[in-house]
C-alpha positions as CSV (number, residue, x, y, z in Angstrom):
1,M,20.3,71.0,-49.2
2,P,20.0,67.6,-47.6
3,G,21.0,67.2,-44.1
4,A,23.8,65.2,-42.7
5,L,21.8,61.8,-42.4
6,P,21.5,61.4,-46.4
7,R,25.2,62.1,-46.8
8,V,25.9,59.5,-44.2
9,A,23.7,56.9,-45.7
10,F,25.4,57.5,-49.0
11,G,28.8,57.3,-47.5
12,V,27.9,53.9,-45.8
13,A,26.5,52.7,-49.1
14,V,29.8,53.5,-50.7
15,L,31.7,51.6,-47.9
16,V,29.6,48.5,-48.1
17,S,30.0,48.5,-51.7
18,L,33.7,48.7,-51.5
19,V,33.9,45.7,-49.1
20,V,31.3,43.8,-51.2
21,L,33.1,44.4,-54.6
22,F,36.7,44.2,-53.4
23,L,36.7,41.3,-50.9
24,P,39.1,38.8,-51.9
25,A,37.6,35.5,-53.1
26,S,38.7,33.6,-50.1
27,G,36.2,35.9,-48.2
28,V,33.2,35.6,-50.5
29,P,30.7,33.3,-48.9
30,T,29.4,30.4,-51.2
31,A,25.8,30.8,-52.4
32,P,23.5,29.5,-54.9
33,P,24.1,30.3,-58.4
34,G,22.9,33.9,-59.3
35,T,23.0,35.1,-55.8
36,D,26.0,37.3,-56.8
37,K,23.8,39.1,-59.5
38,V,21.2,39.9,-56.9
39,V,23.9,41.4,-54.6
40,H,25.2,43.4,-57.4
41,L,21.8,44.8,-58.1
42,V,20.9,45.6,-54.6
43,V,24.4,47.3,-53.9
44,F,24.0,49.6,-56.9
45,A,20.1,50.3,-56.1
46,A,21.3,51.4,-52.6
47,L,24.0,53.5,-54.2
48,A,21.6,55.4,-56.4
49,L,19.0,55.6,-53.7
50,S,21.2,57.0,-51.2
51,G,22.9,59.1,-53.7
52,R,19.7,60.9,-54.8
53,W,18.8,61.2,-51.2
54,A,22.1,62.9,-50.6
55,G,21.1,65.5,-53.3
56,L,23.2,64.2,-56.0
57,A,21.9,64.9,-59.5
58,R,20.2,62.1,-61.5
59,L,22.5,62.0,-64.6
60,P,26.0,62.5,-62.9
61,L,25.0,59.9,-60.2
62,L,24.0,57.5,-62.9
63,L,27.2,58.2,-65.1
64,G,29.4,57.9,-62.0
65,L,27.8,54.5,-61.1
66,V,28.2,53.2,-64.6
67,A,31.8,54.2,-64.4
68,Y,32.2,52.6,-61.0
69,A,30.6,49.4,-62.2
70,V,32.9,48.9,-65.2
71,G,36.0,50.2,-63.1
72,S,35.2,47.8,-60.2
73,E,34.8,44.8,-62.7
74,V,38.0,45.5,-64.5
75,L,39.9,45.9,-61.0
76,Q,38.6,42.6,-59.9
77,G,39.8,41.0,-62.9
78,A,43.3,42.7,-63.0
79,T,44.2,42.5,-59.3
80,A,45.3,39.7,-56.9
81,L,42.1,39.5,-55.2
82,G,41.3,36.1,-56.8
83,R,38.1,37.5,-58.4
84,S,37.3,37.6,-62.1
85,A,35.8,40.3,-64.2
86,S,32.1,39.6,-65.3
87,V,30.0,41.4,-67.9
88,A,27.2,39.8,-66.1
89,D,27.9,41.4,-62.8
90,G,28.6,44.9,-64.4
91,L,25.2,44.5,-66.1
92,A,23.6,43.8,-62.9
93,D,25.4,46.8,-61.2
94,V,24.0,49.0,-64.0
95,A,20.6,47.5,-63.7
96,G,20.7,48.1,-60.1
97,A,21.8,51.8,-60.5
98,V,18.9,52.3,-63.0
99,L,16.5,50.4,-60.4
100,G,17.5,52.7,-57.7
101,L,16.8,56.0,-59.6
102,L,13.5,54.6,-60.8
103,L,12.4,53.9,-57.2
104,W,13.6,57.2,-56.1
105,S,11.6,58.8,-58.9
106,A,8.4,56.8,-57.8
107,F,9.0,57.6,-54.1
108,T,9.3,61.4,-54.7
109,R,6.3,61.6,-57.1
110,R,4.2,59.6,-54.4
111,A,5.2,62.0,-51.8
112,R,4.1,65.0,-53.5
């Protein structure tokens, strides 16, 4: 069973993702085109990595992150945040989750 640090790290990653994904459009900094996709990828990779470190099983974590990706995009498009739903952002989220799980597997294989 993982200690407190991995669970805290996962909790922080969740909180950061909530801010990144649900910040009103007026608070989103301007950046070069495509930067938002990189941010989505990194956020979901961090969620996957920290989730595995916290002891969450791979498949339930991946399914939860895919549901979170879809749900966050739907909410962005359906709320008064001034944000829009984006299939490309959702795909970047899922790619980040898969990347994070692959990195975790590589790290743990190397550690053995």
